[in-house]
N, CA, C and O of each residue as an XYZ file, in Angstrom:
276
protein
N      70.318     81.237     58.653
C      69.364     81.895     59.333
C      69.768     82.411     60.656
O      69.185     83.399     61.102
N      70.827     81.766     61.410
C      70.918     82.313     62.561
C      72.092     83.462     62.541
O      72.446     84.222     63.442
N      72.542     83.327     61.275
C      73.763     84.731     61.285
C      72.745     85.932     61.002
O      73.008     87.090     61.328
N      71.643     85.579     60.411
C      70.775     86.807     60.141
C      70.310     87.692     61.433
O      70.386     88.890     61.708
N      69.697     86.325     62.220
C      69.433     86.747     63.458
C      70.786     87.710     64.487
O      70.768     88.883     64.862
N      71.554     86.926     64.635
C      72.759     87.888     65.252
C      73.066     89.253     64.597
O      73.183     90.298     65.236
N      73.231     89.092     62.743
C      73.379     90.302     62.454
C      72.484     91.362     62.640
O      72.888     92.521     62.549
N      70.933     91.016     62.970
C      70.062     92.352     63.169
C      69.878     92.643     64.533
O      69.130     93.532     64.940
N      70.718     91.721     65.413
C      70.892     92.615     67.000
C      71.985     93.225     66.814
O      72.153     93.858     67.857
N      72.870     93.436     66.100
C      74.180     94.377     66.415
C      73.532     96.090     66.459
O      74.078     96.884     67.224
N      72.456     96.507     65.660
C      72.409     97.449     65.447
C      71.628     98.267     66.598
O      71.764     99.452     66.903
N      70.851     97.386     67.097
C      69.991     97.613     68.579
C      70.716     97.694     69.722
O      70.495     98.608     70.517
N      71.874     96.554     70.002
C      72.923     96.664     70.721
C      73.640     98.010     70.831
O      73.719     98.614     71.901
N      74.255     98.534     69.476
C      74.930     99.552     69.642
C      74.267    100.827     70.011
O      74.837    101.686     70.684
N      72.863    100.957     69.492
C      72.403    101.795     69.724
C      71.908    102.194     70.991
O      71.674    103.349     71.345
N      71.741    100.957     71.771
C      71.740    101.006     73.533
C      73.043    101.115     73.983
O      73.054    101.245     75.207
N      74.389    101.115     73.377
C      75.174    101.374     74.105
C      75.963    100.223     74.488
O      76.924    100.302     75.254
N      75.560     99.174     73.964
C      76.013     97.849     74.502
C      76.915     97.354     73.473
O      76.552     96.441     72.732
N      78.183     97.947     73.364
C      79.304     97.637     72.115
C      79.734     96.387     72.326
O      79.874     95.728     71.296
N      80.047     95.724     73.575
C      80.552     94.230     74.224
C      79.532     93.425     73.264
O      79.985     92.787     72.313
N      78.051     93.469     73.549
C      76.922     92.941     73.026
C      76.849     92.867     71.657
O      76.439     91.824     71.147
N      77.204     93.868     70.927
C      77.140     94.281     69.595
C      78.442     93.444     69.138
O      78.272     92.614     68.244
N      79.644     93.595     69.653
C      80.743     92.529     69.239
C      80.639     91.253     69.416
O      81.376     90.564     68.710
N      79.881     90.669     70.217
C      79.600     89.478     70.471
C      78.574     88.718     69.337
O      78.571     87.565     68.905
N      77.901     89.634     69.119
C      76.429     89.205     68.122
C      77.313     89.177     66.483
O      77.242     88.286     65.637
N      77.955     90.199     66.434
C      78.890     90.217     65.209
C      79.620     89.202     65.123
O      79.605     88.764     63.973
N      80.511     88.391     66.090
C      81.453     87.681     66.041
C      80.582     86.418     65.615
O      81.097     85.663     64.790
N      79.433     86.144     66.050
C      78.695     85.099     66.078
C      77.732     84.989     64.876
O      77.123     83.939     64.671
N      77.590     86.099     64.062
C      77.104     86.206     62.934
C      78.210     86.006     61.847
O      77.834     85.582     60.755
N      79.134     86.190     61.979
C      80.187     85.737     61.032
C      80.563     84.619     61.044
O      81.017     84.150     60.000
N      80.498     83.826     62.231
C      81.046     82.163     62.447
C      79.853     81.506     61.742
O      80.023     80.786     60.759
N      78.539     81.788     62.303
C      77.569     81.152     61.563
C      77.695     81.430     60.162
O      77.838     80.385     59.526
N      77.694     82.369     59.518
C      77.891     82.990     57.855
C      78.991     81.526     57.230
O      78.771     80.718     56.328
N      80.154     81.669     58.148
C      81.362     81.058     57.629
C      81.131     79.562     57.723
O      81.393     78.761     56.825
N      80.676     79.308     58.763
C      80.296     77.321     58.614
C      79.149     77.552     57.719
O      79.246     76.806     56.745
N      78.051     78.333     57.670
C      77.029     77.675     56.772
C      77.519     78.041     55.024
O      76.851     77.720     54.042
N      78.627     78.661     55.004
C      79.223     78.758     53.508
C      79.959     77.624     53.226
O      79.755     77.035     52.165
N      81.208     77.024     54.422
C      81.871     75.959     54.283
C      81.060     74.644     53.970
O      81.556     73.863     53.159
N      79.679     74.300     54.635
C      79.082     73.274     54.572
C      78.383     73.607     53.331
O      78.289     72.523     52.755
N      77.887     74.427     52.662
C      77.439     74.973     51.468
C      78.298     74.482     50.165
O      77.711     74.136     49.140
N      79.683     74.471     50.266
C      80.879     74.155     49.283
C      80.808     72.841     49.456
O      80.724     72.112     48.467
N      80.827     72.405     50.529
C      81.221     70.989     50.999
C      80.149     70.335     50.380
O      80.553     69.443     49.634
N      79.186     70.425     50.407
C      77.644     69.814     49.908
C      77.576     69.478     48.149
O      77.329     68.472     47.483
N      78.019     71.222     47.765
C      78.377     71.206     46.162
C      79.404     70.291     45.685
O      79.178     69.521     44.752
N      80.548     70.346     46.300
C      81.407     69.259     45.865
C      81.326     67.865     46.035
O      81.888     67.015     45.344
N      80.586     67.689     47.005
C      80.388     66.212     47.098
C      79.019     65.755     46.093
O      78.986     64.615     45.629
N      78.110     66.565     45.859
C      77.329     66.220     44.730
C      77.968     66.462     43.375
O      77.461     65.970     42.367
N      78.860     67.063     43.330
C      79.413     67.527     41.798
C      80.356     65.839     41.621
O      80.420     65.192     40.575
N      80.891     65.515     42.747
C      81.754     64.289     42.662
C      80.867     63.101     42.427
O      81.281     62.296     41.593
N      79.604     62.821     43.072
C      78.981     61.818     43.209
C      78.491     61.968     41.859
O      78.570     60.945     41.179
N      77.991     63.020     41.289
C      77.388     63.104     39.739
C      78.496     62.609     38.784
O      78.237     61.697     37.999
N      79.890     63.254     38.824
C      80.538     62.637     38.078
C      80.979     61.207     38.161
O      80.989     60.518     37.141
N      81.315     60.765     39.230
C      81.408     59.106     39.479
C      80.142     58.343     38.855
O      80.236     57.239     38.318
N      79.134     58.951     38.969
C      77.847     57.966     38.177
C      78.119     58.449     36.807
O      77.540     57.594     36.136
N      78.582     59.195     36.067
C      78.540     59.559     34.972
C      79.756     58.707     34.614
O      79.500     58.261     33.496
N      80.938     58.261     34.999
C      82.048     57.750     34.761
C      81.341     56.330     34.830
O      81.669     55.628     33.873
N      80.695     55.886     35.473
C      80.168     54.398     35.669
C      79.313     54.324     34.751
O      79.498     53.363     34.004
N      78.235     55.117     34.452
C      77.822     54.739     33.005
C      78.439     54.445     31.825
O      78.130     53.496     31.105
N      79.537     55.452     31.551
C      80.207     55.333     30.419
C      81.100     54.084     30.231
O      81.246     53.561     29.126
N      81.752     53.583     31.475
C      82.367     52.434     31.278
C      81.941     51.144     31.494
O      82.605     50.146     31.213
N      80.652     51.147     32.075
C      79.494     50.132     32.114
C      79.791     49.174     30.806
O      80.010     49.706     29.718
N      79.791     47.870     30.939
C      79.558     47.370     29.663
C      78.498     46.033     29.843
O      78.647     45.311     30.829
N      77.747     45.827     29.146
C      76.704     44.736     28.867
C      77.368     43.289     28.710
O      78.246     43.076     27.873
N      76.897     42.350     29.547
C      77.508     41.078     29.583
C      76.270     40.047     28.397
O      75.060     39.820     28.430
N      76.859     39.851     27.914
C      75.778     38.905     26.936
C      76.536     37.153     27.216
O      77.681     36.815     26.918
N      75.506     36.334     27.836
C      75.283     35.031     27.840
C      76.052     34.338     26.339
O      75.770     34.890     25.276
N      76.698     33.526     26.331
C      77.077     32.589     25.628
C      76.606     31.161     25.583
O      77.053     30.281     24.847
N      75.453     31.030     26.648
C      74.955     29.832     26.540
C      73.884     29.394     25.876
O      72.870     30.017     26.191
N      73.695     28.419     24.944
C      72.677     28.460     23.997
C      71.410     27.889     24.880
O      70.298     27.778     24.364
């Protein structure tokens, strides 16, 4: 969301002649987009790992029976 806001500011700053401001907004947009992508990849990997571990636990789960009569 923040990267979209900063990216939208670039054209307006270029049109106003604020090249330094446009470059800074562009850098911030790139940084936010990069961090958002990294967090998304991490969360997907964590979810898949959790799912895989739960699946393995269910496969290897054994039922215990009582031998007491």
